[in-house]
Each structure stands twice: as C-alpha cells, then as structure tokens.
KOLMITOR-19352 format. One record per residue (C-alpha): residue in one letter; y negated, z, x. Coordinates in steps of 0.5 Angstrom, whole numbers, plus 500, padded with zeros to 3 digits. Layout:
N
AYZX
...
// end
This chain:
704
M145703283
T142698279
I136694280
A132697275
S131704279
K127702284
S120698285
G121693291
R124686290
M124682295
G125674296
I127670302
D127663303
I130660309
G128653309
G129647314
T122648318
F119655316
T123661313
D118665308
I118672305
A115675299
L115682297
E113686291
I112693290
G108695284
Q102691283
K102689290
R105682294
F106682301
T108675304
S110673311
K111665314
V115664321
L119659324
T127658322
T131659327
S135654327
D141656331
N141663327
P138663321
V139670320
D134672326
G128668323
C130672317
L130678319
A123678324
G120676317
L123681314
R120686319
Q113683318
V113684311
M116691311
Q111693316
A105690312
A107694306
S108700310
A115700306
E122703308
P129699306
A130705301
D124702297
I127696295
S131695289
V134688290
V133682295
I134675293
H136669298
G136661298
T137658304
T138650306
L145652310
A149648305
T145643305
N145642312
A152643313
I153637309
I148633312
E150635319
R157635317
K159642320
G163645314
A170647315
V176641316
T178640309
S184636306
F184634299
V190633295
T190628289
T194625284
R198619287
G194613286
F187616287
R187617294
D181613295
T177615290
I172618293
E171613298
I171607293
G166611289
T162607283
E159600283
G152603284
R148600290
P142603293
E140596295
Q142590290
Y142584295
D143587302
I150585305
N149590310
I149596305
I150603308
K154607304
P155615305
Q161617308
P166622304
L167629307
V174628307
P176622312
R182618309
R187622314
R186628311
R187625304
F194626301
S197625294
V203627290
A206624284
E203628278
R200625271
L197628265
D194624259
R188624256
H189629251
G192633257
N199632256
A204632262
L206625263
L209626270
A211633272
L210636279
D215636284
R216642288
E220639294
E214634294
L209640295
E214643301
A214637304
L206636304
L206643308
P208640315
R203634314
L197639312
D198643318
A198637323
A191636320
G188642322
T187644315
E182650314
A180649307
L183645301
A181641295
I185640290
G183635284
F188631279
V186626273
N185629267
S185637270
Y179637266
V182637260
N188641262
P188645269
D196647269
H197643274
E191645279
I193652278
R200651279
V199648286
R193652288
R198658287
F204654291
F199654297
Q195660297
R203663298
R204659304
R197659306
A194665305
G188663310
W186657307
S180656302
I182652296
S178649291
I181646284
S176641280
S177644274
E174650276
I168647280
S167641276
P171641269
E168634267
F170627266
R168622272
E173623277
Y169621283
E163625282
R169631280
F173630286
S166629291
T164636288
T170639289
C171637296
A164639298
N165646295
A172647299
Y168644305
L162649304
Q166655303
P169658309
L161657312
M158660306
S163666306
S162668313
Y154667313
L153671306
A157676309
G154677315
F148677312
E150682307
R153686313
E146685317
L142688311
R146694311
A146696317
L138696317
G139700311
Y138696305
G143698300
C141695294
P144688291
L144682294
L143676289
L143668291
M139663288
L143657284
S141650284
S140651277
G135656277
G138662276
L141668280
T148670281
S151675285
I154674292
E161674290
T160668285
A156665290
R162665296
E166662291
F162656289
P157655294
V156648292
R152650287
L147653292
I145646295
E138646292
S137654292
G130653296
P127648292
A130651285
G126657287
G120653287
A121649281
I121657278
F115658281
A111653278
G114654271
G112661271
V104659273
A105654268
R107658262
R101664265
L096658264
G098655258
L100649261
E104644256
R106638261
A106639268
I108637275
S111642280
F109639287
D112643293
M111640299
G114643305
G116642313
T121638312
T121635305
A117634298
K120636291
I117633285
C119636278
M117635270
L115641267
D115641260
G113648255
G113652263
R120650264
A124645268
Q127639266
T135640268
S140636270
R148636272
R148631278
F145630283
E146627290
V146630297
A146627304
R143620303
V144615307
Y140609305
R132611305
F133616300
R135612295
K139613289
D146612290
S146612297
G148620297
L155624295
P154626288
I155633286
R156635279
V154642277
P148644274
V142644277
I134643277
D132635275
M128634281
V127628286
E126630293
I124625299
G124626306
A116628306
G113634310
G109637315
G114635320
S116628318
I115624324
A111617323
H114611326
V113603326
D119600322
E123593324
L118590320
G112592323
R110597318
L107604318
A113609315
V113616315
G120620315
P125622313
R126624320
S123631321
A121635327
G124641324
A122648327
D125646334
P122642337
G117642332
P110638331
A107636337
C101640336
Y106646337
R107645344
R115646343
G117640346
G116635340
T113629342
G114624335
F107624331
T107628325
V104629318
T102636321
D099632327
A096627323
N092633319
L090637325
I087631327
M083629321
G080636322
R084639315
M087645319
D084650324
P088650330
R087658331
G089660324
F096656322
A101660319
G097666319
G095665326
S102666329
I102659331
R097656335
L096648334
H094644340
S090638338
E090634345
N098634344
A097631337
V092626339
Q097624345
A103624341
A098618336
A097614342
E103614345
G107613338
V104609332
G097608336
A101603341
S105600336
L099598332
G093598336
L090604332
D085609335
E088616334
L083618328
V086611324
S093613326
A092620323
Y089617316
G094612316
V100617316
T097622310
E096615306
V103613307
V106620306
C102621300
E104614297
N111615298
M110622294
A106619289
G111613288
A117618287
T113622282
R112616278
V119613278
H122620277
A117621270
I119614268
E126615269
S125622265
G122618259
K115621261
N108620263
A105623270
N098622269
D097626263
R099632267
A096638271
L099638279
I101645281
A101645288
F105650293
G109650299
G106650306
A103642305
A102641299
P095644298
L093640304
H095633300
V094634293
C087631292
Q090625295
M096625290
A091626285
D087620286
K094616286
L096619280
N091619276
V091627275
D085630273
R087637274
I090641279
I093648280
V093651287
P097658285
R096665289
N101665295
A102657295
G105657302
V111661300
G112659293
S119659292
A120665295
V115668290
G120664285
F126668287
L122674284
R121670277
A129667276
P133670271
I140672273
S144666270
Y150662270
E151655266
M159652264
V159645263
Q165643261
T168636258
V171636251
Y170629247
E168630240
P166624235
L161626230
D164623224
G170628223
F167633228
D172639228
S166645227
E172650228
R174647235
A167646237
N166653236
G172656240
I170651246
C163654246
T165662245
R170661251
M164658255
E160663254
A165669255
A167665262
A159664263
R158672262
R163675266
H159671272
V152674270
E154681269
I157682275
G149681277
V146685271
G151690269
G155690262
N148693258
A143688260
S140684254
L142677255
T140670252
V145664250
R142657251
R147651249
K146644250
A151637248
Y151631252
M151626247
R151618246
Y152613241
R159610241
G161605246
Q156607250
G157609258
H152614259
E150620255
I144624254
P142632254
V141634247
E139642246
V142645240
P142652237
A147657240
E149659233
P156657230
F157651227
G158650220
P160644215
D153641216
A153641223
A155633224
R149631220
W144636224
L147634231
Q146627229
E138628227
L137632234
F141626238
D137620235
R130625236
E132625243
Y134618244
R128616241
R123620245
V127618252
F128611250
G122609245
R127607240
N134608237
V140603237
G141600230
G147598227
V152602231
A157607230
S155615230
G154619236
E159622240
I160629244
V163628251
S161635254
W158641252
S154646257
V153653255
E148657259
V147665259
A142669262
S138675263
E130676261
P126673267
F123678271
A116679270
E110677274
P106684276
S099685274
Q094683279
G090689279
D084689283
I083684288
Q082686294
L077681298
D076680305
P069680308
P066673307
V068667312
R063661311
S062655316
T063648316
R067643319
S067636321
V073632317
F075625316
D075623309
P079618306
A075617300
C068616305
Q073613310
A069617315
R068624318
I063629313
Q061636314
F066640309
A064647307
V070652310
V071659306
G076664306
R081663299
N082671300
T074672299
L072670293
R071673287
P074670280
G069666277
T067662283
V066655284
I066652290
D064644290
G068639295
P068638300
A071644302
I077647305
M079654302
F083657308
E089663307
D095665312
E100661309
T097654308
S090651307
I087647300
V083641302
V078640296
A075633296
P068631295
A070628288
F073636286
A070642285
A074649285
T075654281
V078662282
L081664276
E082671274
N088672277
G087669283
D089662282
I085656284
E084650280
L081644282
A078639277
R075632277
K068633277
S067627273
T071630267
Q069637268
D065637262
G068634255
R075631258
D081631255
N085636257
A092634257
G095639262
I092645258
// end
C-alpha cells in the first residue's frame, strides 16, 4: 500500500492538556479537539478520531496515512516513568552524567538545583577499555570483566541498558562488541549505544542522550505497538508515521529504535505549520508563537523555514532556565519552550510577587472553571473573568466553563494573598504570562543573532490568539497572522511535514589541509544511512532532497556554529569557499569576524535526506456559517477598563472582510482577541491578518 493511493491524511497531536486531530480529504479539512486522557492517552485520541471521522463521513479505508506526535516521551522523563536503566561506560567516567559541565542556571545561587541523571549511581558501571581520539585501541576490552558485570546488572533490576564509551564516536567497535555480548545473554533488554544515538564529541551530552534513549525505549516501543494495534483493530490499514523533533516524519520502526528523537515532536509540528503559513503569505521573517494548555513555544522563521539545532534540554528544574535540564543532543527545531499555557497556575512567590507557571492544571483536573476538581487560578480562568471567552463555546461547546469557579479561584489564591479583586487579579495574570513569553522571545532572538520586532507574529494553539495582541505590544510588532485551524496548528503541521532523517557526526577537519576525498566519503556514508531510514517510510522510488551543514569554528574556540553548505562533492577549492561561507555566517551571528586567528575548522557534519513536503490542499469555496454578531463587555489592558467588544464568528466572514478592534472572533478551537489598536482582515485562504491601525497605510512591511 502506498500513501499516494488514497486521499485522506490524518494528523494526531497528543498534548499535555488537549489532543488535536486534523483530517484532510480532498480540498476539505476537518478538525477535533478533546481533553487528553492522561492515564491512557490513546483513549482520548480515539475519541477525537471518531469525532473527526464522523464529521467527514469517512471510513478507515479512506485514510492513506496517520501521522502522530505525542508528549509521552517528554512526560516520561519529567515524571521519571521510564524503564529501569543501567549505564556501562569507560572506567573513570562513571559519574560524567552527574558531574555535567560548568554551566549554571544561576551564577550566584549557592543552593543551586541541578538536574538528576536518569540513571542513579548505583546503576552506573564501568569497564576497562580506552580508545584514543583517532579511534585506536589503547586498552582492549576484557571479556571476563563483562561476564562479571552480568550478575551486578541483574541485581540492579536492569530493563534497559545504555552503553557509552569515551571516543566511541570516532570508532564504535567497542560499543558494538559489548552490545552484541549482552544481546546474546539478555535478549529481553533494550540496548542503546552512544555511537548510534548521538555520534558526537562532548561525552556528557552524548552519554545523557544515550541514557534517555534507553530509558524511553521499552515504554515508547510498547506504546507505539499498542497504538498501531488499536488502529489496525479499527480497520486502519494505512502506514503510521511519527513526527520527529527535527520537523520531519519517520517510520514507526525508526521511532521505536530512536524514541529520544520524539521528545519535541508536537512543538515541531507547530513550527512546520507556521513555516507553511509564512511561505504561503510571503513572510520573509516571522515568529512562530504556539501557546497551548501547558506550554508556549517560540521559534524564529526565515524564508519560511524554522531554524534548527542539535542540542536542547528536557525537564528543566530551575525556573525553566538554560543549563538546568538534561541535555539531549539530536537534531531538533530550535525553539524556546516555557511553562506558559492556558492551564498554567498563578501563585505568589517567596518575594511576594505574582508569578504564573510553570506548574499546570493540565487536562485533569484542569482549570477551576472546568469544574472537574481543579482549584488553582489559571490563565484560562483569568481570560474567562476578563470576558475574552464564551463559557458555552469553549472547545466547540464540548466543555462548559463556569465563571463562578474562576472567580472563587482568583479570590482564594492571588486575590487573598495580594489583596486584589478578581478582575485585577485576572489582568495581572495575563500581563505576567505575556511578559514571560515576550521576554523569552527577545532572549531567543538575541541568542540567534536576530531581532524580534522586525518580524510578523504567527499565532496558533488554543491560547495564543487570545494573547497575541498583548504579545505584539510588548514586542513592538505591527503585524499578526492567525491561520485557519489555529487551535489545532500542530496537528495540521504534521500533514505538511516531509519524511526525513538527519545524521550528525563529529569528524574533525581543519580547513588548512582540508581533505576533500575524506570529507566526500564521510558525507556519502552519512547520506546513505539517512536514506535507509527515509526509504522505509516512502519507498525506494520517491524523489529525495539532500541538505548538508558543517558545524564550524575558528581554531582555538570552544563552540561552533552551523553553516549550510551545498550538497555536492567537494573539489580542490572546497577549503576556500567553506571559509567564505563560515566567515559570512559568523559575521551575521556575532556582528563581526575574529581577525588575526587561524583559519576555520569543521568539528561535525550534518546530512539530512527528505522527501518533498506534502502540499496544502487548495481551499476551494469557503463554506460560511450563518452570520453571528453581538457585543460583550471585555476588560481591555490598554484602556484599563471594561469596554464593549464586537463578537463575530470567524467562519461567517468572507475573504476581504475587515473587522475593526475591539472585537472577538470566535471559532471552535480558539478565539481571536482583536485589541482596539488593531484591525483584522480575512485573507483569501481564510487566514486572519491583524495589523496595527496606526501603521496600516504606508508602513514598512518588515514581515511581508
């Protein structure tokens, strides 16, 4: 069965609060949003699936592919619900994953909180082996030592095993031999080796990533097998693809082998969604702003492409700050993620300040206004009190919101501590959460060598359209786009993503004396390995593209930057143009080049193989709902008072319609708050553009 043989494509995004489903059949798109069932996420997923299939009058045989992204891997690490994992490493490096680096989330805090490794010391073991930096054996493996290790691993209750040796990224021989030894004796163990999971230097990050993969493998393998089994039982015989953190799709076989690459799969779908919107509207520079029920994700987009990285952190323990989480070194879309969502709980901190998040009410019990047992005062409660949300229309009317519970939560929480009434408390919560998100956006832009205020904001996720005008004011942004189906943006993004796989490997190569033949051989082998993973999902005859990056630095520096290089064989003059590309990118990021130093050097290569992205279906004739217009009293931050907002149904408006703020445009999965300073225009494809009134005419369109 091939994906191209049938018409229907389904994306399923299981988030911390909501599960989103998007189904495209022909020119039509159907969506569903249901609460995530935390105890068994598949239950909520299947409930949403039934809703969307019923709305489309579709049968399982009509579906050509199901694309899935989930927070299960992330939650397993945060909640420490993975397998009992042991770690075997080179003698003398047993405590590397606990010592970490010198990075500190707070320089002068003597009570610093550091992330605890996934593998405690009692389950970390070492063997006498050693390779030099060229991969030559300095100390051979001792088989008797491995035999003696078996009863100790059994006594530790080992279910999964991570193997990471020093310098194995150059020569994997010792890791492969040790894996083979344990596979023969303990066939039930899941075994991960660092030379396959993350073949790069810097052993702390490599070992941490390998431990995370081993820790997740039994859980994710069982979950994915069960999910596929449930789909098959319902008659879905189509392929099941998984969303990777890098923004590509992969087969279920690859996902089960490398579950660590799924940790950021949901947010990656959102960045792909925003990138498609930017390309469609010709936005050269944009910011992807994804705010859901639990977190907010911000990503820089240039030319419709999200910037990428090969390092991120999960389970940050110190106020969501850098260097306070477990490092994961795999290809990933580069974004900042903070605990700011509709379910984020407001509180008063130890200094008497109003704070919001990172703790979230999640789907169960949820915000106080859900009346499901939650008592914390959340961002959703604040928006309801301010009049921004329709109590009867939330999540397409499937969830009734109760204002009296929100008011009680405000009075008993923030209000009682700070002596504020419920309206001022609600306003304070939205201001704090928006400032948190705007601050994270500014820092992320600066760290990327970019500006935030010369970009358009693309807002999606259930909560982002409610706050995007506040965000725009804080970032001094004049243009906002709220796409069609913004409330389920990540699930729609899954449907736009290519099937892809990226290989990254450390191979040191100085530009003075650059060996073109050696570099060509390395990149060819990496490309072949990446192709094998992609062809599992698309078959052997698909048209594939290759992208190549070199991670480069000046000789003597400790850190490198990615430089995109042509995916073609290196010739005799390769060193010259590689140096030129590096100098140009270094100047863009840091504003200058480093003079009077040696030439550049390559420390790692990246090769990505990808299919063509799946195209957006043509919109066709937009089906309009009957007109709905009314007014509502809403507290406006700019006016510091309640004023009358026009209330209109988004799906009742024809392309070209202009709605002057203040207004609220509601739809099934979210609502757009149009501040008085903005005017909203319905674009041809149904997207909504919000432009600041003072700059509508004759302004410098930095984003478009």
